[in-house]
All heavy atoms as TSV, in Angstrom:
chain	resi	resn	atom	element	x	y	z
A	1	MET	N	N	0.853	-1.177	0.000
A	1	MET	CA	C	0.000	0.000	0.000
A	1	MET	C	C	0.897	1.238	0.000
A	1	MET	O	O	1.876	1.305	0.735
A	1	MET	CB	C	-0.886	-0.026	1.252
A	1	MET	CG	C	-1.944	1.034	1.277
A	1	MET	SD	S	-3.060	0.975	2.717
A	1	MET	CE	C	-3.947	-0.524	2.417
A	2	THR	N	N	0.534	2.196	-0.822
A	2	THR	CA	C	1.343	3.410	-0.922
A	2	THR	C	C	1.100	4.308	0.299
A	2	THR	O	O	0.135	4.133	1.043
A	2	THR	CB	C	0.991	4.210	-2.187
A	2	THR	OG1	O	-0.341	4.706	-2.063
A	2	THR	CG2	C	1.126	3.353	-3.446
A	3	GLN	N	N	1.985	5.266	0.463
A	3	GLN	CA	C	1.851	6.221	1.562
A	3	GLN	C	C	0.537	6.994	1.448
A	3	GLN	O	O	-0.145	7.241	2.446
A	3	GLN	CB	C	3.043	7.190	1.579
A	3	GLN	CG	C	3.047	8.138	2.744
A	3	GLN	CD	C	3.220	7.413	4.076
A	3	GLN	OE1	O	3.838	6.347	4.165
A	3	GLN	NE2	N	2.659	7.974	5.129
A	4	LYS	N	N	0.176	7.352	0.222
A	4	LYS	CA	C	-1.067	8.087	-0.002
A	4	LYS	C	C	-2.277	7.241	0.396
A	4	LYS	O	O	-3.210	7.742	1.021
A	4	LYS	CB	C	-1.163	8.501	-1.467
A	4	LYS	CG	C	-2.288	9.456	-1.767
A	4	LYS	CD	C	-2.192	9.945	-3.213
A	4	LYS	CE	C	-3.242	10.998	-3.474
A	4	LYS	NZ	N	-3.136	11.548	-4.823
A	5	GLU	N	N	-2.248	5.969	0.047
A	5	GLU	CA	C	-3.342	5.068	0.422
A	5	GLU	C	C	-3.432	4.913	1.935
A	5	GLU	O	O	-4.527	4.878	2.509
A	5	GLU	CB	C	-3.169	3.707	-0.251
A	5	GLU	CG	C	-3.388	3.745	-1.744
A	5	GLU	CD	C	-2.979	2.479	-2.456
A	5	GLU	OE1	O	-1.999	1.826	-2.016
A	5	GLU	OE2	O	-3.624	2.142	-3.452
A	6	LEU	N	N	-2.290	4.812	2.591
A	6	LEU	CA	C	-2.266	4.725	4.053
A	6	LEU	C	C	-2.898	5.965	4.682
A	6	LEU	O	O	-3.648	5.865	5.655
A	6	LEU	CB	C	-0.839	4.550	4.573
A	6	LEU	CG	C	-0.234	3.160	4.462
A	6	LEU	CD1	C	1.239	3.201	4.849
A	6	LEU	CD2	C	-0.986	2.156	5.303
A	7	LEU	N	N	-2.605	7.116	4.115
A	7	LEU	CA	C	-3.186	8.352	4.629
A	7	LEU	C	C	-4.701	8.365	4.460
A	7	LEU	O	O	-5.431	8.827	5.338
A	7	LEU	CB	C	-2.560	9.568	3.948
A	7	LEU	CG	C	-1.106	9.859	4.306
A	7	LEU	CD1	C	-0.556	10.975	3.422
A	7	LEU	CD2	C	-0.966	10.203	5.768
A	8	TYR	N	N	-5.179	7.839	3.329
A	8	TYR	CA	C	-6.631	7.749	3.107
A	8	TYR	C	C	-7.279	6.840	4.144
A	8	TYR	O	O	-8.345	7.143	4.680
A	8	TYR	CB	C	-6.938	7.230	1.702
A	8	TYR	CG	C	-6.757	8.237	0.602
A	8	TYR	CD1	C	-6.082	7.900	-0.556
A	8	TYR	CD2	C	-7.283	9.526	0.694
A	8	TYR	CE1	C	-5.918	8.810	-1.596
A	8	TYR	CE2	C	-7.121	10.444	-0.325
A	8	TYR	CZ	C	-6.439	10.088	-1.470
A	8	TYR	OH	O	-6.282	11.002	-2.479
A	9	VAL	N	N	-6.636	5.710	4.435
A	9	VAL	CA	C	-7.184	4.774	5.420
A	9	VAL	C	C	-7.190	5.418	6.802
A	9	VAL	O	O	-8.178	5.312	7.540
A	9	VAL	CB	C	-6.401	3.445	5.420
A	9	VAL	CG1	C	-6.868	2.537	6.551
A	9	VAL	CG2	C	-6.554	2.737	4.074
A	10	GLU	N	N	-6.112	6.083	7.151
A	10	GLU	CA	C	-6.062	6.772	8.450
A	10	GLU	C	C	-7.155	7.830	8.543
A	10	GLU	O	O	-7.789	7.983	9.590
A	10	GLU	CB	C	-4.687	7.403	8.659
A	10	GLU	CG	C	-3.586	6.407	8.928
A	10	GLU	CD	C	-2.215	7.063	9.030
A	10	GLU	OE1	O	-2.099	8.299	8.886
A	10	GLU	OE2	O	-1.243	6.317	9.234
A	11	ASP	N	N	-7.381	8.536	7.466
A	11	ASP	CA	C	-8.433	9.550	7.426
A	11	ASP	C	C	-9.807	8.896	7.604
A	11	ASP	O	O	-10.660	9.408	8.334
A	11	ASP	CB	C	-8.362	10.312	6.102
A	11	ASP	CG	C	-9.222	11.553	6.097
A	11	ASP	OD1	O	-9.271	12.270	7.127
A	11	ASP	OD2	O	-9.838	11.828	5.056
A	12	ALA	N	N	-10.003	7.759	6.963
A	12	ALA	CA	C	-11.277	7.037	7.079
A	12	ALA	C	C	-11.503	6.568	8.513
A	12	ALA	O	O	-12.630	6.622	9.023
A	12	ALA	CB	C	-11.303	5.859	6.120
A	13	VAL	N	N	-10.452	6.139	9.184
A	13	VAL	CA	C	-10.563	5.739	10.592
A	13	VAL	C	C	-11.010	6.930	11.432
A	13	VAL	O	O	-11.890	6.813	12.287
A	13	VAL	CB	C	-9.228	5.161	11.124
A	13	VAL	CG1	C	-9.267	4.998	12.637
A	13	VAL	CG2	C	-8.925	3.821	10.461
A	14	GLY	N	N	-10.451	8.085	11.168
A	14	GLY	CA	C	-10.837	9.298	11.893
A	14	GLY	C	C	-12.297	9.645	11.674
A	14	GLY	O	O	-13.007	10.014	12.616
A	15	HIS	N	N	-12.768	9.483	10.442
A	15	HIS	CA	C	-14.178	9.749	10.151
A	15	HIS	C	C	-15.079	8.768	10.900
A	15	HIS	O	O	-16.112	9.163	11.448
A	15	HIS	CB	C	-14.448	9.666	8.649
A	15	HIS	CG	C	-13.883	10.810	7.870
A	15	HIS	ND1	N	-14.317	12.105	8.024
A	15	HIS	CD2	C	-12.915	10.847	6.926
A	15	HIS	CE1	C	-13.638	12.895	7.213
A	15	HIS	NE2	N	-12.774	12.165	6.536
A	16	GLU	N	N	-14.681	7.515	10.930
A	16	GLU	CA	C	-15.474	6.507	11.635
A	16	GLU	C	C	-15.495	6.790	13.138
A	16	GLU	O	O	-16.518	6.604	13.797
A	16	GLU	CB	C	-14.953	5.099	11.354
A	16	GLU	CG	C	-15.177	4.627	9.934
A	16	GLU	CD	C	-16.638	4.566	9.520
A	16	GLU	OE1	O	-17.520	4.334	10.367
A	16	GLU	OE2	O	-16.904	4.758	8.313
A	17	GLN	N	N	-14.383	7.254	13.693
A	17	GLN	CA	C	-14.346	7.608	15.110
A	17	GLN	C	C	-15.294	8.769	15.392
A	17	GLN	O	O	-15.988	8.770	16.410
A	17	GLN	CB	C	-12.917	7.960	15.539
A	17	GLN	CG	C	-12.025	6.748	15.622
A	17	GLN	CD	C	-10.565	7.087	15.876
A	17	GLN	OE1	O	-10.082	8.151	15.474
A	17	GLN	NE2	N	-9.851	6.182	16.507
A	18	ASN	N	N	-15.329	9.754	14.488
A	18	ASN	CA	C	-16.253	10.877	14.650
A	18	ASN	C	C	-17.699	10.407	14.582
A	18	ASN	O	O	-18.537	10.841	15.381
A	18	ASN	CB	C	-16.006	11.946	13.581
A	18	ASN	CG	C	-14.751	12.739	13.839
A	18	ASN	OD1	O	-14.271	12.824	14.957
A	18	ASN	ND2	N	-14.210	13.314	12.788
A	19	LEU	N	N	-18.002	9.540	13.621
A	19	LEU	CA	C	-19.354	8.993	13.521
A	19	LEU	C	C	-19.737	8.231	14.790
A	19	LEU	O	O	-20.873	8.308	15.252
A	19	LEU	CB	C	-19.467	8.067	12.312
A	19	LEU	CG	C	-19.638	8.746	10.968
A	19	LEU	CD1	C	-19.481	7.738	9.839
A	19	LEU	CD2	C	-20.995	9.409	10.890
A	20	ASP	N	N	-18.790	7.506	15.348
A	20	ASP	CA	C	-19.016	6.755	16.585
A	20	ASP	C	C	-19.427	7.703	17.713
A	20	ASP	O	O	-20.445	7.489	18.384
A	20	ASP	CB	C	-17.736	6.001	16.946
A	20	ASP	CG	C	-17.888	5.103	18.140
A	20	ASP	OD1	O	-17.724	5.593	19.282
A	20	ASP	OD2	O	-18.168	3.903	17.947
A	21	THR	N	N	-18.670	8.764	17.880
A	21	THR	CA	C	-18.939	9.741	18.932
A	21	THR	C	C	-20.286	10.429	18.724
A	21	THR	O	O	-21.100	10.531	19.659
A	21	THR	CB	C	-17.818	10.796	18.982
A	21	THR	OG1	O	-16.572	10.136	19.217
A	21	THR	CG2	C	-18.069	11.814	20.086
A	22	ILE	N	N	-20.518	10.885	17.509
A	22	ILE	CA	C	-21.765	11.593	17.203
A	22	ILE	C	C	-22.972	10.679	17.394
A	22	ILE	O	O	-23.986	11.081	17.972
A	22	ILE	CB	C	-21.722	12.154	15.766
A	22	ILE	CG1	C	-20.686	13.280	15.671
A	22	ILE	CG2	C	-23.100	12.636	15.320
A	22	ILE	CD1	C	-20.328	13.678	14.253
A	23	THR	N	N	-22.855	9.444	16.930
A	23	THR	CA	C	-23.970	8.504	17.048
A	23	THR	C	C	-24.274	8.182	18.503
A	23	THR	O	O	-25.444	8.144	18.910
A	23	THR	CB	C	-23.677	7.213	16.252
A	23	THR	OG1	O	-23.384	7.556	14.895
A	23	THR	CG2	C	-24.861	6.265	16.279
A	24	LYS	N	N	-23.250	7.966	19.306
A	24	LYS	CA	C	-23.465	7.676	20.735
A	24	LYS	C	C	-24.157	8.851	21.435
A	24	LYS	O	O	-25.064	8.654	22.242
A	24	LYS	CB	C	-22.137	7.369	21.424
A	24	LYS	CG	C	-21.608	5.997	21.107
A	24	LYS	CD	C	-20.265	5.761	21.776
A	24	LYS	CE	C	-19.714	4.395	21.435
A	24	LYS	NZ	N	-18.364	4.183	21.979
A	25	GLU	N	N	-23.722	10.064	21.121
A	25	GLU	CA	C	-24.345	11.241	21.728
A	25	GLU	C	C	-25.792	11.398	21.266
A	25	GLU	O	O	-26.662	11.769	22.044
A	25	GLU	CB	C	-23.537	12.496	21.399
A	25	GLU	CG	C	-22.190	12.565	22.082
A	25	GLU	CD	C	-22.292	12.535	23.596
A	25	GLU	OE1	O	-23.145	13.258	24.158
A	25	GLU	OE2	O	-21.531	11.769	24.218
A	26	THR	N	N	-26.038	11.101	20.005
A	26	THR	CA	C	-27.400	11.200	19.474
A	26	THR	C	C	-28.316	10.193	20.144
A	26	THR	O	O	-29.452	10.517	20.508
A	26	THR	CB	C	-27.392	10.986	17.945
A	26	THR	OG1	O	-26.561	11.992	17.350
A	26	THR	CG2	C	-28.787	11.070	17.371
A	27	ILE	N	N	-27.838	8.972	20.319
A	27	ILE	CA	C	-28.640	7.929	20.966
A	27	ILE	C	C	-29.056	8.369	22.369
A	27	ILE	O	O	-30.193	8.134	22.792
A	27	ILE	CB	C	-27.885	6.590	20.990
A	27	ILE	CG1	C	-27.792	6.019	19.565
A	27	ILE	CG2	C	-28.566	5.586	21.920
A	27	ILE	CD1	C	-26.875	4.810	19.433
A	28	LYS	N	N	-28.156	9.021	23.079
A	28	LYS	CA	C	-28.476	9.497	24.438
A	28	LYS	C	C	-29.628	10.495	24.439
A	28	LYS	O	O	-30.400	10.564	25.388
A	28	LYS	CB	C	-27.247	10.160	25.068
A	28	LYS	CG	C	-26.151	9.220	25.456
A	28	LYS	CD	C	-24.988	10.014	26.042
A	28	LYS	CE	C	-23.771	9.162	26.247
A	28	LYS	NZ	N	-22.630	9.951	26.742
A	29	LEU	N	N	-29.740	11.275	23.369
A	29	LEU	CA	C	-30.745	12.328	23.294
A	29	LEU	C	C	-32.100	11.842	22.765
A	29	LEU	O	O	-33.113	12.516	22.971
A	29	LEU	CB	C	-30.249	13.465	22.410
A	29	LEU	CG	C	-28.975	14.174	22.882
A	29	LEU	CD1	C	-28.501	15.165	21.829
A	29	LEU	CD2	C	-29.211	14.867	24.208
A	30	LEU	N	N	-32.094	10.711	22.092
A	30	LEU	CA	C	-33.333	10.217	21.491
A	30	LEU	C	C	-34.279	9.633	22.532
A	30	LEU	O	O	-33.840	9.038	23.514
A	30	LEU	CB	C	-33.025	9.135	20.445
A	30	LEU	CG	C	-32.342	9.606	19.173
A	30	LEU	CD1	C	-31.936	8.408	18.319
A	30	LEU	CD2	C	-33.251	10.530	18.381
A	31	GLN	N	N	-35.559	9.795	22.281
A	31	GLN	CA	C	-36.559	9.210	23.153
A	31	GLN	C	C	-37.340	8.095	22.457
A	31	GLN	O	O	-37.865	7.210	23.108
A	31	GLN	CB	C	-37.510	10.293	23.653
A	31	GLN	CG	C	-36.801	11.294	24.547
A	31	GLN	CD	C	-37.751	12.314	25.133
A	31	GLN	OE1	O	-38.958	12.159	25.080
A	31	GLN	NE2	N	-37.181	13.363	25.707
A	32	ASP	N	N	-37.409	8.144	21.141
A	32	ASP	CA	C	-38.136	7.142	20.380
A	32	ASP	C	C	-37.350	5.825	20.369
A	32	ASP	O	O	-36.195	5.782	19.920
A	32	ASP	CB	C	-38.351	7.636	18.949
A	32	ASP	CG	C	-39.194	6.690	18.132
A	32	ASP	OD1	O	-38.637	5.678	17.664
A	32	ASP	OD2	O	-40.404	6.966	17.971
A	33	LYS	N	N	-37.972	4.763	20.849
A	33	LYS	CA	C	-37.304	3.471	20.961
A	33	LYS	C	C	-36.845	2.949	19.600
A	33	LYS	O	O	-35.735	2.416	19.477
A	33	LYS	CB	C	-38.234	2.457	21.631
A	33	LYS	CG	C	-37.605	1.123	21.874
A	33	LYS	CD	C	-38.572	0.177	22.591
A	33	LYS	CE	C	-37.907	-1.169	22.798
A	33	LYS	NZ	N	-38.768	-2.116	23.477
A	34	ASN	N	N	-37.697	3.095	18.580
A	34	ASN	CA	C	-37.339	2.607	17.246
A	34	ASN	C	C	-36.135	3.359	16.674
A	34	ASN	O	O	-35.272	2.754	16.026
A	34	ASN	CB	C	-38.528	2.714	16.288
A	34	ASN	CG	C	-39.622	1.726	16.627
A	34	ASN	OD1	O	-39.357	0.640	17.134
A	34	ASN	ND2	N	-40.861	2.095	16.373
A	35	LEU	N	N	-36.082	4.654	16.917
A	35	LEU	CA	C	-34.925	5.429	16.450
A	35	LEU	C	C	-33.655	5.023	17.198
A	35	LEU	O	O	-32.575	4.953	16.603
A	35	LEU	CB	C	-35.175	6.923	16.617
A	35	LEU	CG	C	-35.996	7.592	15.529
A	35	LEU	CD1	C	-36.278	9.047	15.899
A	35	LEU	CD2	C	-35.310	7.509	14.197
A	36	LYS	N	N	-33.781	4.760	18.486
A	36	LYS	CA	C	-32.620	4.313	19.267
A	36	LYS	C	C	-32.094	2.986	18.742
A	36	LYS	O	O	-30.884	2.795	18.619
A	36	LYS	CB	C	-32.979	4.176	20.743
A	36	LYS	CG	C	-33.036	5.478	21.476
A	36	LYS	CD	C	-33.202	5.240	22.964
A	36	LYS	CE	C	-33.041	6.557	23.674
A	36	LYS	NZ	N	-32.665	6.400	25.065
A	37	ILE	N	N	-33.017	2.075	18.416
A	37	ILE	CA	C	-32.618	0.775	17.873
A	37	ILE	C	C	-31.927	0.967	16.524
A	37	ILE	O	O	-30.862	0.387	16.260
A	37	ILE	CB	C	-33.830	-0.165	17.755
A	37	ILE	CG1	C	-34.321	-0.557	19.147
A	37	ILE	CG2	C	-33.489	-1.402	16.923
A	37	ILE	CD1	C	-35.669	-1.265	19.161
A	38	PHE	N	N	-32.536	1.785	15.665
A	38	PHE	CA	C	-31.952	2.051	14.358
A	38	PHE	C	C	-30.547	2.640	14.489
A	38	PHE	O	O	-29.597	2.192	13.836
A	38	PHE	CB	C	-32.843	3.001	13.554
A	38	PHE	CG	C	-32.226	3.441	12.260
A	38	PHE	CD1	C	-32.251	2.602	11.158
A	38	PHE	CD2	C	-31.626	4.682	12.149
A	38	PHE	CE1	C	-31.667	3.000	9.958
A	38	PHE	CE2	C	-31.046	5.084	10.957
A	38	PHE	CZ	C	-31.060	4.236	9.856
A	39	MET	N	N	-30.410	3.651	15.340
A	39	MET	CA	C	-29.101	4.295	15.514
A	39	MET	C	C	-28.091	3.333	16.140
A	39	MET	O	O	-26.907	3.374	15.815
A	39	MET	CB	C	-29.247	5.563	16.356
A	39	MET	CG	C	-30.015	6.679	15.659
A	39	MET	SD	S	-29.275	7.215	14.105
A	39	MET	CE	C	-27.816	8.052	14.702
A	40	GLY	N	N	-28.557	2.475	17.031
A	40	GLY	CA	C	-27.670	1.464	17.612
A	40	GLY	C	C	-27.142	0.521	16.546
A	40	GLY	O	O	-25.962	0.135	16.562
A	41	ASN	N	N	-28.014	0.155	15.604
A	41	ASN	CA	C	-27.581	-0.697	14.490
A	41	ASN	C	C	-26.565	0.028	13.613
A	41	ASN	O	O	-25.574	-0.564	13.165
A	41	ASN	CB	C	-28.784	-1.144	13.655
A	41	ASN	CG	C	-29.674	-2.113	14.390
A	41	ASN	OD1	O	-29.240	-2.799	15.315
A	41	ASN	ND2	N	-30.936	-2.174	13.996
A	42	GLN	N	N	-26.816	1.301	13.355
A	42	GLN	CA	C	-25.878	2.096	12.566
A	42	GLN	C	C	-24.528	2.215	13.283
A	42	GLN	O	O	-23.467	2.133	12.656
A	42	GLN	CB	C	-26.448	3.485	12.282
A	42	GLN	CG	C	-27.671	3.477	11.391
A	42	GLN	CD	C	-27.400	2.833	10.054
A	42	GLN	OE1	O	-26.491	3.229	9.330
A	42	GLN	NE2	N	-28.177	1.814	9.718
A	43	LEU	N	N	-24.577	2.386	14.581
A	43	LEU	CA	C	-23.351	2.465	15.378
A	43	LEU	C	C	-22.533	1.187	15.217
A	43	LEU	O	O	-21.318	1.234	14.998
A	43	LEU	CB	C	-23.692	2.704	16.852
A	43	LEU	CG	C	-22.531	2.728	17.830
A	43	LEU	CD1	C	-21.567	3.849	17.511
A	43	LEU	CD2	C	-23.056	2.867	19.250
A	44	GLN	N	N	-23.200	0.046	15.294
A	44	GLN	CA	C	-22.510	-1.240	15.156
A	44	GLN	C	C	-21.883	-1.380	13.769
A	44	GLN	O	O	-20.746	-1.847	13.649
A	44	GLN	CB	C	-23.483	-2.393	15.413
A	44	GLN	CG	C	-22.800	-3.749	15.460
A	44	GLN	CD	C	-21.777	-3.840	16.579
A	44	GLN	OE1	O	-22.057	-3.508	17.716
A	44	GLN	NE2	N	-20.583	-4.268	16.251
A	45	ILE	N	N	-22.601	-0.961	12.751
A	45	ILE	CA	C	-22.065	-1.021	11.382
A	45	ILE	C	C	-20.773	-0.212	11.285
A	45	ILE	O	O	-19.758	-0.682	10.758
A	45	ILE	CB	C	-23.107	-0.506	10.370
A	45	ILE	CG1	C	-24.249	-1.515	10.233
A	45	ILE	CG2	C	-22.462	-0.204	9.009
A	45	ILE	CD1	C	-25.459	-0.983	9.484
A	46	HIS	N	N	-20.792	1.004	11.825
A	46	HIS	CA	C	-19.605	1.863	11.714
A	46	HIS	C	C	-18.479	1.413	12.624
A	46	HIS	O	O	-17.303	1.592	12.292
A	46	HIS	CB	C	-19.995	3.321	11.948
A	46	HIS	CG	C	-20.739	3.884	10.783
A	46	HIS	ND1	N	-20.123	4.266	9.621
A	46	HIS	CD2	C	-22.065	4.081	10.575
A	46	HIS	CE1	C	-21.018	4.679	8.750
A	46	HIS	NE2	N	-22.216	4.575	9.306
A	47	GLN	N	N	-18.798	0.790	13.746
A	47	GLN	CA	C	-17.749	0.228	14.592
A	47	GLN	C	C	-17.064	-0.934	13.876
A	47	GLN	O	O	-15.846	-1.096	13.971
A	47	GLN	CB	C	-18.323	-0.209	15.936
A	47	GLN	CG	C	-18.663	0.955	16.834
A	47	GLN	CD	C	-19.356	0.552	18.128
A	47	GLN	OE1	O	-20.004	-0.486	18.199
A	47	GLN	NE2	N	-19.229	1.380	19.139
A	48	ASN	N	N	-17.843	-1.725	13.135
A	48	ASN	CA	C	-17.263	-2.818	12.357
A	48	ASN	C	C	-16.371	-2.297	11.243
A	48	ASN	O	O	-15.294	-2.846	10.988
A	48	ASN	CB	C	-18.366	-3.710	11.780
A	48	ASN	CG	C	-19.099	-4.506	12.834
A	48	ASN	OD1	O	-18.626	-4.688	13.941
A	48	ASN	ND2	N	-20.291	-4.974	12.490
A	49	ILE	N	N	-16.813	-1.242	10.580
A	49	ILE	CA	C	-16.004	-0.646	9.515
A	49	ILE	C	C	-14.690	-0.121	10.103
A	49	ILE	O	O	-13.613	-0.340	9.536
A	49	ILE	CB	C	-16.774	0.482	8.799
A	49	ILE	CG1	C	-17.943	-0.100	8.000
A	49	ILE	CG2	C	-15.838	1.292	7.890
A	49	ILE	CD1	C	-18.909	0.939	7.467
A	50	LYS	N	N	-14.777	0.563	11.232
A	50	LYS	CA	C	-13.569	1.097	11.869
A	50	LYS	C	C	-12.609	-0.028	12.244
A	50	LYS	O	O	-11.394	0.083	12.026
A	50	LYS	CB	C	-13.940	1.916	13.104
A	50	LYS	CG	C	-12.730	2.566	13.777
A	50	LYS	CD	C	-13.129	3.453	14.940
A	50	LYS	CE	C	-13.558	2.610	16.102
A	50	LYS	NZ	N	-13.801	3.360	17.339
A	51	GLU	N	N	-13.145	-1.118	12.755
A	51	GLU	CA	C	-12.311	-2.263	13.135
A	51	GLU	C	C	-11.614	-2.860	11.910
A	51	GLU	O	O	-10.428	-3.185	11.965
A	51	GLU	CB	C	-13.158	-3.324	13.828
A	51	GLU	CG	C	-12.367	-4.481	14.379
A	51	GLU	CD	C	-11.400	-4.096	15.487
A	51	GLU	OE1	O	-11.706	-3.157	16.255
A	51	GLU	OE2	O	-10.337	-4.721	15.591
A	52	LYS	N	N	-12.324	-2.972	10.798
A	52	LYS	CA	C	-11.718	-3.488	9.565
A	52	LYS	C	C	-10.602	-2.567	9.075
A	52	LYS	O	O	-9.549	-3.038	8.642
A	52	LYS	CB	C	-12.774	-3.654	8.485
A	52	LYS	CG	C	-13.709	-4.819	8.730
A	52	LYS	CD	C	-14.777	-4.901	7.658
A	52	LYS	CE	C	-15.771	-6.005	7.974
A	52	LYS	NZ	N	-16.850	-6.068	6.970
A	53	LEU	N	N	-10.846	-1.270	9.136
A	53	LEU	CA	C	-9.816	-0.314	8.723
A	53	LEU	C	C	-8.599	-0.388	9.638
A	53	LEU	O	O	-7.451	-0.329	9.158
A	53	LEU	CB	C	-10.391	1.106	8.715
A	53	LEU	CG	C	-11.417	1.407	7.633
A	53	LEU	CD1	C	-12.113	2.740	7.913
A	53	LEU	CD2	C	-10.767	1.417	6.261
A	54	MET	N	N	-8.834	-0.532	10.930
A	54	MET	CA	C	-7.720	-0.638	11.880
A	54	MET	C	C	-6.907	-1.909	11.615
A	54	MET	O	O	-5.681	-1.885	11.677
A	54	MET	CB	C	-8.234	-0.624	13.319
A	54	MET	CG	C	-8.823	0.701	13.762
A	54	MET	SD	S	-7.635	2.055	13.736
A	54	MET	CE	C	-6.538	1.551	15.042
A	55	ASN	N	N	-7.598	-3.001	11.320
A	55	ASN	CA	C	-6.895	-4.245	11.006
A	55	ASN	C	C	-6.065	-4.103	9.742
A	55	ASN	O	O	-4.949	-4.629	9.659
A	55	ASN	CB	C	-7.883	-5.408	10.881
A	55	ASN	CG	C	-8.449	-5.834	12.206
A	55	ASN	OD1	O	-7.852	-5.616	13.261
A	55	ASN	ND2	N	-9.617	-6.440	12.187
A	56	LEU	N	N	-6.599	-3.394	8.760
A	56	LEU	CA	C	-5.860	-3.144	7.538
A	56	LEU	C	C	-4.587	-2.357	7.834
A	56	LEU	O	O	-3.494	-2.693	7.326
A	56	LEU	CB	C	-6.736	-2.385	6.541
A	56	LEU	CG	C	-6.147	-2.062	5.182
A	56	LEU	CD1	C	-5.793	-3.341	4.424
A	56	LEU	CD2	C	-7.121	-1.230	4.373
A	57	LEU	N	N	-4.693	-1.336	8.665
A	57	LEU	CA	C	-3.513	-0.555	9.048
A	57	LEU	C	C	-2.490	-1.414	9.791
A	57	LEU	O	O	-1.295	-1.319	9.552
A	57	LEU	CB	C	-3.918	0.643	9.911
A	57	LEU	CG	C	-4.546	1.819	9.197
A	57	LEU	CD1	C	-4.984	2.875	10.208
A	57	LEU	CD2	C	-3.583	2.421	8.188
A	58	LYS	N	N	-2.984	-2.248	10.702
A	58	LYS	CA	C	-2.063	-3.124	11.463
A	58	LYS	C	C	-1.314	-4.061	10.547
A	58	LYS	O	O	-0.118	-4.311	10.734
A	58	LYS	CB	C	-2.854	-3.906	12.510
A	58	LYS	CG	C	-3.320	-3.086	13.679
A	58	LYS	CD	C	-4.156	-3.911	14.635
A	58	LYS	CE	C	-4.778	-3.036	15.709
A	58	LYS	NZ	N	-5.694	-3.803	16.573
A	59	GLU	N	N	-2.017	-4.600	9.540
A	59	GLU	CA	C	-1.371	-5.505	8.588
A	59	GLU	C	C	-0.284	-4.785	7.803
A	59	GLU	O	O	0.794	-5.317	7.576
A	59	GLU	CB	C	-2.400	-6.081	7.612
A	59	GLU	CG	C	-3.346	-7.091	8.219
A	59	GLU	CD	C	-4.430	-7.532	7.253
A	59	GLU	OE1	O	-4.312	-7.254	6.024
A	59	GLU	OE2	O	-5.409	-8.134	7.722
A	60	GLU	N	N	-0.579	-3.569	7.394
A	60	GLU	CA	C	0.370	-2.808	6.580
A	60	GLU	C	C	1.558	-2.306	7.391
A	60	GLU	O	O	2.671	-2.269	6.894
A	60	GLU	CB	C	-0.340	-1.618	5.921
A	60	GLU	CG	C	-1.223	-2.001	4.773
A	60	GLU	CD	C	-0.462	-2.610	3.609
A	60	GLU	OE1	O	0.614	-2.106	3.253
A	60	GLU	OE2	O	-0.958	-3.595	3.040
A	61	LEU	N	N	1.300	-1.940	8.635
A	61	LEU	CA	C	2.368	-1.348	9.453
A	61	LEU	C	C	3.089	-2.387	10.300
A	61	LEU	O	O	4.169	-2.112	10.822
A	61	LEU	CB	C	1.795	-0.243	10.341
A	61	LEU	CG	C	1.145	0.924	9.591
A	61	LEU	CD1	C	0.498	1.900	10.581
A	61	LEU	CD2	C	2.150	1.636	8.711
A	62	GLY	N	N	2.462	-3.538	10.467
A	62	GLY	CA	C	3.020	-4.587	11.336
A	62	GLY	C	C	3.983	-5.441	10.642
A	62	GLY	O	O	5.066	-5.640	10.591
């Protein structure tokens, strides 16, 4: 993987971390149970994406 590609992956990890934070804060503010469930599912999806990106970085840097 090129240096530029590594930077893109690192940037994507940062975006996923921001989504994680924003989603968790949003869930705290929601009162509708269905919306909380939906957002919880979205949170899990983005946590999985972040984990895959982190594993990719570990493989490249390890």
